[in-house]
N, C-alpha and C positions, 0 to 999 in steps of 0.2 A: 622367498616364496614368489612364484611366477604368476602372472596374470592368467586367469582361466576365462575363456570366452563364455558368454551367457548361454549360447546354444549347447555347449558341452555340459554346463551345469544343469540345464533343463533336461537334457537326455539322461543325465545321471540321477534324476529325481531329487535334486537338491533344492529346488525352488518350490515353496508352498503355493497353494491355490490363490491366495490373495496377494497381489503384488504391491498394492498400496491401499491404505485405509485400514479399518473404517475411519473416515473423517466425518464427524458430526456437523451437519450443515444447518439449514434453516429449521428452527423449532418454534412452535406456537402452542397454544393451549389445546389445539386439536390436530396437530400434525408434527411429525418428526421425519427428517430427511438425513440419509447417510450415503456418502460417496464410497464406492469401491472400484478398484481396478483388479480384474481377475485374469487368471491364466486360461480359463476355459469358459465357454458360453454356459449360462445357467439362468434360471429364474430365481432371483434372490428374494428371500422372505425376511422382512424386518419385524421384530417383535419388541415392544417396549413394555417394561415391567415396573410395577410399584413394589417396594420392599426388596429384600435380598435373601439369598440362600433358599432353603426349602419353602419359606413362607412367601416368596414373591409371587405376584399375580400379574398376568398379562392384561394390559389396559388398551393397547393399540397394536395393530398389525397391518401389514400390506406387503405386496410383492410386485416385482417388475423384472422383465427380461433385460439382460445386458445387451449393449450395442457392440457389435463386432468391429473393432477398428483394424484388426488383423487376425491372423490365424491363432495367435496366443495372447492377444490383448483385447479384453472385453471390459467395458466400463458401464457403470450404472449409478444413478442417484435413485435409491429406492425410498418410497414414502410409506409411512405407517400413519393412517388417519382415522379420525372418529368424529364424534359430535363436539361442537364447541364447548369448552369448559371441561373436557375430559381430564386434561392435565392442569394442575393448580400450583401456584407458587408455594414455596416452603416445604416441598416434598422432594425427596431424592428418587430419581428414576434411573433405571439401567436399561440396556438394550442388547440384543444379540441378533446376528444375521445367520441365515441358513442358506447355503449354496445348493441345497437339494439333498435328499436322503440323509438328513440329520448331520450334514457337514457344517456344524456351528463353529464359532470362534475358538473354542477350547479344544477341538478335536485335532489330533495329530495330522499335520500336512495341510491344514487350512490357513492358519495365521503364521505358524512356525512348524518346524519339522516334528517337534515333540508335542505331546498333549500337555495342556496346562489348565489349572483350575482358576487362574486369575488372568485371563487374556486382556491386557491393556487396562487393568482395573487398578483402582486406588483404595487403600484403607480397607481391604478385605471385602469390597463390594461384590467381587466375583465376576463382574462384567463392567465395561465402560459405562459411564453415567453422566447425568446432568441434572440441573434444576432450572425452573423457569425464573425469569427476573421477578423480584417482588413488586407488589403494587406500590409499596412505600419507597419513594425515591432514595431516601437515605440508606436503604438496605441494598441497593443495586450495586453490583460489582462488575465493571467492564474493563477490558484490556484492549489496547491497540498497538500496532507495530507495522513496520514496512521495511522494504529494501534488504533482501537476503540473498547475497551472492556467495555461492559455495567456496570460491577461492578468495573471497574478501578477507581483509585483515581482521585478526582477532577471533575470539570464540563466539559462536552463535548465541546471541542473547535470547532467542526464542526458547531456549532451554529453561529460562527463568519461569516461563509459564508452567512448566512441569513442577517447579518448586512451589509456585503459588497454589496450584491445585492440590499438591501433596500436603502442604501445610494446612489448607482449609479442610480437606476431607478427613484429616486425622483429628480434628477438633470436635467440640461438642455440638456444633451447628453446621454440618457440612453443606446443607442446602442453602443456608444463608451466607456462609463465608466464602464459598467457592465462586470463581468468576462465572457470570451468567451469560456473557456474550464476548466473543473475540472479533475485532474488526481488523482485517489485514488491508491496509490502505494503499497498496500498490507495490509493484516490483517484487512480487512473490517469487519470480524467477528472473534470471538475467539471460536473455536470449542473445544479446549483442556483445557481451563481454564474457567469454567462456574460456576456461583453461583448456589448453591443447589436449591434455590427458583426458579431461572429462568429455570433450567432444569425441575422442576416440572411443571411450566406453559407451557413450550415448548411441553412436552409430552402430557399434557392435550389438547393443541391446535392441535397437530398432530393427535391425536385420533379423534377429532371432525371434522377436515377438510379432512383427508385422508380416514377414515373409512375402512382402511385395515391394518392388522398387518404385520410387517416384522419379519421374523425369522432370528435372528442374530446367526451365527454359534457358538456353544459351550458356550452358555450363559444360565443362569437361571434367572427368574424374580427378585429374591432377589438381585442378583449381579448387576442388572441394575438400582436399585433405586438411587435417588439422594444422593450423598455423598459416594456411595459404589463402585465406578468404578475404583479406582486407581489400585487395584490388577489385575483386568481384563485387563487393558491397558498394564501392564507390561507383562502379560502372552502372549498377542498378539504381543509383540515385540516393542510396542510403548515406547517412552522414555520421554514423557511429565511428568511422575510421578517421574523422576530422577532429582535431589536428593530429591525433596519435593513432597510426595504423594498428598498434598493438591491441587496442580495444576491440577491434573487429577481426582479428586474425583467425578466430574460430567461431564466427557468428553462426547461430543456428539458421538453417534454411529449409530443410525438408520437414514435413509434418511429423514424421517419426522422431526427429530430433527434439522438436518442441514437446511432444508427448512424453518422451523419456525424461526430459528435464524435470517435469512435474513429478514423475514417479520417483526419481532420485532425490528430489528435494523433500519429499514427504515420507519416505520409507527407506529402511536399510536393506530391504529384501533383495534388490537387484544389484546392490553394490558388491563388487568382487572383494575377496579378502585382501588381495594385493592389486594396486593400480598398475597399469602397464608402465614399465620403465620407460623413461623418455627416449632412450637410444633406439628402440625398435620402431618408434613412431615414424610413419612415412609423412614427412612434413614437406609441403610444397615450397616453403621458404624457411630457412633456419630460424629457430627461436633461441634467444639467448639462454645459455645453460643456467645462469643464475635465476632467470625468470621461471624456467621449467622446474628448478629445484624448489623455489618458493611456492609455486602453484601446487607441487606435489605435497608439501608439508601442510598447506592450508586445506587442501581437499581431504587429506587423511583426517585432519582434525574435524572437519565438517561431517564426514562419514561416521565418525565415532560418536557423534552426538545426535544423529538423526533419530535413533530409537527413542530418546526422551521426547523429541518433538512429536513423533508419531503418537506416542501415548497421550500427550497433552491434547493434540488435535482430535483425538477420539472422545475427549471428555469435556468439551465445551462447544456450544454452537458457534460455528465459524462463518463469518460473512466476509466476502472479498470484493475488491474492485481492482481493475488493472490500471497501471500507469504506462510509461513508455517502454521500460525494459522487458516487459512480457512479450513485446513485439520487436522493437528496435529503438535505440536511443534517438531522441529528437522526433519521434513518431508524430506526424502531422504538425510539426513545430511552427512553420510559417508558410507564407504564400509560395515561395520557391519550392518548398518541399512538396506541396500538393498541386502545384500548377504545372504547366507544360515544361518539358525539358528545355534547358537553355545551354548557351555556349559558355556559361560561367563555370567556375571551379569552386565547389562541386556543382554538377549540372542539375541535380535533383530531378523533379518530374517523375517521382517514384510511381505514381499511379498510372502512368502510361508506358511503363517499362515492364515487359513480361515477367522477368525474374523478380523485380521489385514488388509487383502485385502479388505474385505467388508467395513471397516471403510474408507479406502482410496478411494474406489470406490464411496461410498456415498458422501464423501466430494467433490470429483471431479465432480460428477454429479450435485450437488447443485451449485458449482462454474460455471459450464458450463451454466446452466439454468439462474442463477441469475446475473452473471457477464459477462461471455464471450459472450453470445448471443448478448447483447446490444452493446458491444465494437466492435465486428466483425460480424455484421448481415449478411454479404455476405457468411459466412461459414455455415449459417443456412437458406439460401434462399430457397423459395419453389420450384424454378426451377433452372436448370443449374448445371454443374459439380462442380462449386466452393462450392455450398451449400450442396453437397451430404453427407459429414461427419456429419454436424449438423442436416440435415433432418433425417438421420438414427438414430441419438441419440434421437431426439424428438419423433420419432415413437416408439422407444424402451421404452423411459421414460413414454410415454402415455399408454403403454400396461402393463408395469411391475407392479406387486402388491406384491413385497416383497419376492418372492421365488427365489431359486437358479435355474434359468431356462434359456431358450434361450434368453429372453429379458435381463436378468441380464448379461449374457455373452456378448451380443451385446453392452450393456452400458459400460462394462469394456473395450472392444476393442475400442470404439469410444472416450472414455476419455483418452485413451493411457496408461492404467494400464499395466506396463511392467512385464516381467518375472524376477525372481530372478537373480541378477548379477552373471554370471558364473565365475569360477576361471580363472584368467588370463585376463578376460575382463576388460575394463576400462570405458565402457559406457553401460547404460541400453538400451535394445532393445524394442521399442514401437511397438504395433501391426500396421499392414498396414491399412491405411485408418483412422487413429486416428486424432482427431482435434489437431491443434497446438495452443499455447497460446500467442505467440509473435505476434506483428502486428505493422503497421506503420500508422500514421496520418499525412496527408500533405494537408492543405487547398489549394484549387485551387488559383493560382497566389500569394500564400503566400511566405513569406521570410524565413519560418522555416519549419522543419519537426520534428516529434516526433517518435522515435523508442522505443517501449515498449518491453522490453526484458523479456525472460523467463529464470531466473537464478535458477529455482527450479527443473525442470523436464528434463533438458538437460545437466546434469553435467558430469564431468569426475572424476574417482576415482583412486588414486594410487593403484598399485597392493598390496603394503604393506607399513606400517602396516594397519590393517583394520580400525583404528580410525584416520588415517591421514586426514588432512583437504582436502576437495574435491576442484576441480576446478569448480566454479559456472556455467561456460559454457564450454563445450567441444570445441576443435578446430573446429569441424564441425558446432556446434551451433553458434560460433562467426562468421564463414563464412556465414552461412545462415541468421542470424538475423541482421548482420551489414554490412559485406563486400558485399554480394549479394543483399541486400535490394534495391528496386527501388530508383533511385536517379534522381530527376528532376533538370534540369538546373536552375540556378539562386537562389537556396536556400543558404542563407547566414549563417544559423545557424542550428545546429542539437541539439535538446533536446532529452535526453535519459532517460528513466525510468528504473531504476534498483532497485529491492526491497531492497537490502543491499547496504549501502554506499560503493562506490569504494574507497573512501578515508576515513578511520576511524581515530579516535583519537589514536595517536601512543601509548600512555601509556596503553590503553585498549587492543589494538591488540598485543602489546608485551607480555602482561600477557596471552592472549589467545594462542599465539605461544608457550609459555612456558608450557602450559598444555599438559599432556600426559596421556595415559591410561584412566581410567574411569572419570578422571577430566574434560574431554571434554564436558560432557553432561550439566553441570551446567554453562559452560562458552560460550556456543554457538560457538564452534570452527569451523566456516565456513565463515570467512571474506574473501573478495577478495584477500587481500595481503598474506594470509596464504598459497596460492598455487601460487608459483611464475610464473609458465608457463602460467596458465590461466590469471593471472593478467596482465602480460606483453603483452600477445596476445590481451587482451581487449584494453589496452592503444594504442598499435600499430594500431589496426583496427579503433578505434575512431579518432585518429590523422590523419590517412591516408584518412579517409572519409571526414572530415571537419576540417578546421583550427580553428573553434570556436565551442565549444561543451559545453552545460550546462546539467549536470546530475541531475535529480530529484530523490531523495531517501528518505527513511523513516526508519522503522524497529527498530531503536535503542532507541526511546522514548525521543529524544532531538533534537533540531534544531541548526544547525551551518553552517558555510560557509567555503569552502576551495578552493584553486586555484592551479592547476598544470600547469606549463609551460613545454612543451615537445619539445625536439629537437631531430632530427634523420637524419642520412644519410641512415639508413636502419631500419625502424620500425620492431620490432620483429613480425615474422609471415607474413610479407608483402614484396612485391618486392621492390627493391631499386628504389626510386623516381628519376625523372630527375635531381632534385637538392635537397639539404637538406631541410627538412621541419621544421616549428615551429608551434605549436598549443597551444591554451589556452583551457584547460579542467577545467571547473568550476563546483563544486558540491554545490548544495543547498539542505540541508536536512530539512525536516519538519516532526516531529513526537514527541509525539503521540497526536492523537485527544483526547483520554481518556485512559491514562494508565501511568500517572506520578507516581513517587514514592518519598517518603520523607526519611529523614535521618533514618538509621537503626542502628546507633551506637553512642556512646558519641562523642561530638564535638572534644575532644582532642585525639581521636584515629581514625584510618581509615585503613581499609583492602583494599589494591589495587585490590584484586581479586573480591571484592564485589562492588567496586565503580560504575561499569557500571550499577548496579541495582538501584543506588540511583541518580535519575535525579535531585533531589533538591540540592544535594551537588554539582553537575556539574553546576547547575543554579547559585548557590551562588558564586562559586569559579571561574568559567570561565576557560580559557586556563591555567592560572597560577597555578591552583590546590591549594594545601594547604600543609603546613609543608614542607616536602622534595620532594613532588610530583609535576611534571609538566604534566598536562593532555594533552597538545598539544604543540609540538615543531616543527618548520619548519624543513624539511629534504631534502636531495638531493641524487640522485642515478645515477649510470652509469651502462650500460648494454651491454653485448656481447651475441650473439646467442648460443654459445657453451662454454663448460668449457675451461678455459685458460690452455693451455699446457705449456706456458712459465711461469716460476716462476717469482715472483716479486723480484726486486733487492732493497735492502735497506742497505746503508752504506757498499757496496761491498760484502754483505752477501746475500745468497739465502734464501728467505723465503718460506717454504713449503706452499702449497695451503691451508692447513687446520689450520695452526698455527696462522696466522695473518690476513687472508682474508676470513671471512665467506661469503659463496656464490660464491667464486671464482671457485669452482670445480663443479658447478651445471649447468643444462641446463634449462633456460638460466643462464648465470653468471651475477648476479646483486649485487652491493655493494656500499657502501658509501665511495668514495675516500677520503673524508676529515677525516675519522676516521683511516686511515692507517698512519703508522709512517712517519714522515717528511723524505723526500729524496727518497721515494718509486718511482721506475721507472716502467713504464708500457710498455710492449712489443708491444701493439697495442692500437689504440684509440678506445673508445667505439662506438658501432653502434648507441646507443641512450642514452640520458641523460634527466633527469627531476628534477625539484625542486617543492616542495609542500609548500605552505604558507597558514596558517590558518588565516582567515580574521575576525577580531572582528567587531561587529556591532556597531551601534550608537543608542542612546536613546534620544528622545527629544519631544517637543510638536508636536502634530499631530491633524489635523482637525477632525479626528474621535474620539478624546479623549472625554470621557463623561464629562458633566458639570452639575452643579446643576441648574435645571430649576425652581423648586419650593421647598422651604424648608418646612419641616413638621411644624405643629402647636405645640407650646409649646417650651420653652427655652431648655429643656434637649434633646428632640429629634432633635431640630434644631442644637445644638452644636454637637451632636453625628453624624449627617449626614455630617456636614462640616468636622469634624475630619476624617471620613471615606474617604471622597473625597480627603483630603489633603494627607493622607497616601497612597492612591491609586496612586495619581499623583507623589508623591515622589518616591515610589517604581519603577514606570514604566519610570520615566524620568531622575531622578538624581542619583539613586543608581546604583551600578555596577552589581547587580543581573540581569541576563538575557541579558547582553550585548554581551558576547562572545558565550555563550551557553544558549539556552532557554530550561530549563528542566521542565517547566510547560506545560500543555496541550496546543497545538498550531497548527496552520495551516499557510502555506506560500502563499503569494500573489506576483506574479512575474510581473515585467515590464522590458522593455529594452530601452536603450539609443543608438542612432546611430549617426554617423558622417555625414558630408555633402554628402558623397557618398552613404549613406544608410547602411553602414556596422555597425553591432552592436559593440559598444565599451564598454558597461557596462550592466550587469544584476543586477537588484535590487530586493531583496526579502523583503517585509514587513511582518514580522512575528507577527501574532495576538495571544495574550495570555492574561490571567487574572492575576493580582497581587494577588487577593484573590478570593475565590470561589463565593463570593457574589458581585463581581464587574463585569462590562461589559467587554467583550473582546475588545482589541484595538490593533492597529498596533504599539506595543510598541518598537520593535527592528527592525532596518533596516540594512540589509547586502547589501552592494554595492561592486561588484567585477568586475575588469577590464576583458574585453574579447579581449584585444589587444595581438595577438600572438607574436608580435615582441618585447614586453617588458616583462621581461628584455632581453637583448641581449644574444646570445648563450655564454656559458661559455668558457673560454680559454682552449686550448687542455691540456690534462693531460701530465705530464712529460714523 
């Protein structure tokens, strides 16, 4: 079967009206939002129902006109709203959209070519649906996930969300058992690492849907062909091609390419039945045949599972935040990246390079339209001052047609594209009136809040050296996003979404900290802990805000759990509290949906600097590592807000601050007191202390575990099926693989346990993954971590 261009399929009437969606976005007790990408302009009406079948009754409705991004691409986040309290927990709701003249989801040619009575529905509901988070914390069900690369290794783990919803809605309590919110914590698309075939298809789709060309500054047609873009990205200052040009050989650049990537990631509608064969591709530089063949197999597998993901995303409120890959790898990573262009290699200075700025602007525009609009619809509201930034962006996006004109400049301002970082400055300056990306989710009368942080565009950069690790949030950003965030009385728990784990595996972050010079690019030297000031400010702000905090993170392509117990008489960056505080800060990591990696070296050798790229090795070895390596060891720290001016005393001798006490002379001063020589005397007690414990998971039988319903006919197939089932169960239940660290594609399902007073005492993450690519995903690993801030007790005073 040959590849058929999208324009040909459109002209033949083979493409339905809805290109992607419906995706259920922000939901509250008075408002429901749904994202759609459509083939034609329309005013979309959203209606929310209580009940099902002939007995359902409309409870909310609303309409909004689509925004024309091109001749045949129109997008909208439509809102149905009413009075506060219109929707209540414990009730199953469904919804439908009408594109006009009765063109609802089930009508032929709207969602699919044929009519259907169950469009994207579960368990006979007739329509896609949802339920609000319960007010009782122990009844809340949340899911989080990150990092979904179409040609990544393994099967897409986001399909497990479909299994979770299907299992819940077929039970006795669908409203209580189904997931109530999904948090996608970054890298929903990969713009910088794209398969050549996929870029070919995306460009074909963009041409067919937009019908307008974009002039990319300083480019030629041949330099933009699939497989030929690595050199162009380096010249623009991007670093995704460092040190491996293969990663950037088909980097997205034009806005249409970014937009198409979202449509292809979320919907099967535009995917061709057959991908273009590698041979006919016009490649600017030859790509290895084996690479093309591998990408072809993985893309086909991804395409074949997108329908399940589409159905799931229509049936749970989805909240998103971007990380770097939505725009480009290493986005805003360090001072050289955001500063003036240099003579170094790579030169960076992306913000003052015309092509570099356009790529960033296109990526941010696509993020705003396809992700931020649905998460924060009030910032795009058709009326009122709160919606002014988003309205202005939608107006400019609807008028812009690829030129460097007033609409393009308006887009750059509204997405917050900053000027180049000036010498001596430590923070980027965003244009006035720009959209912000952080936000807060707090269900009415609920027991928890969710703070979704922006750790990518509000950073702080040391003045020198230019490759030093940044602070992922500046002091002003920490204040604005955490300290000054609205805080309702009665919230017992804060959930925090941060793209990068705030507690990383020590062995990996130690290797990152040791990287200097050009070695920072291939080791992603931008972990929280690598900038002491920003990290300690984050901890102080979180502990001061709430005594029980659960951090949801992704990014690193493996899942694990860690707990920090934090004690302070004065948290760093915060006022002294009335009495010393103790807080439990628990991190649950879930990553990647589709980007696992297998062993890249012989089993009897291992390069510690490469281990973070090999999730299979982490999966098999767990915290204990292998040979002489420990991937994760518990650790403790003590901190003071200023450098210690009093020298340490050891056996009556004065120790200089640099000889025996790393960190003693910094602001803040943070060190591990247990690693100092015995007999060390401290001139003052630390203002804060914390200890970090990495919590192993458990593996055991699970109700969702697949079982053999019907054996195939014939003795050999029968034996083979039984053997596959036995291996699957053994790998997922009795083996050590995946117990401490899940390095296979995965997603995390969260639940909470409370005490008699309703205080959360434990957070439980069931991590769904596959033992083999041909197995069903199951909740094979369970991480259960205490949320009791009083255990363990505060440590004894230092000598």
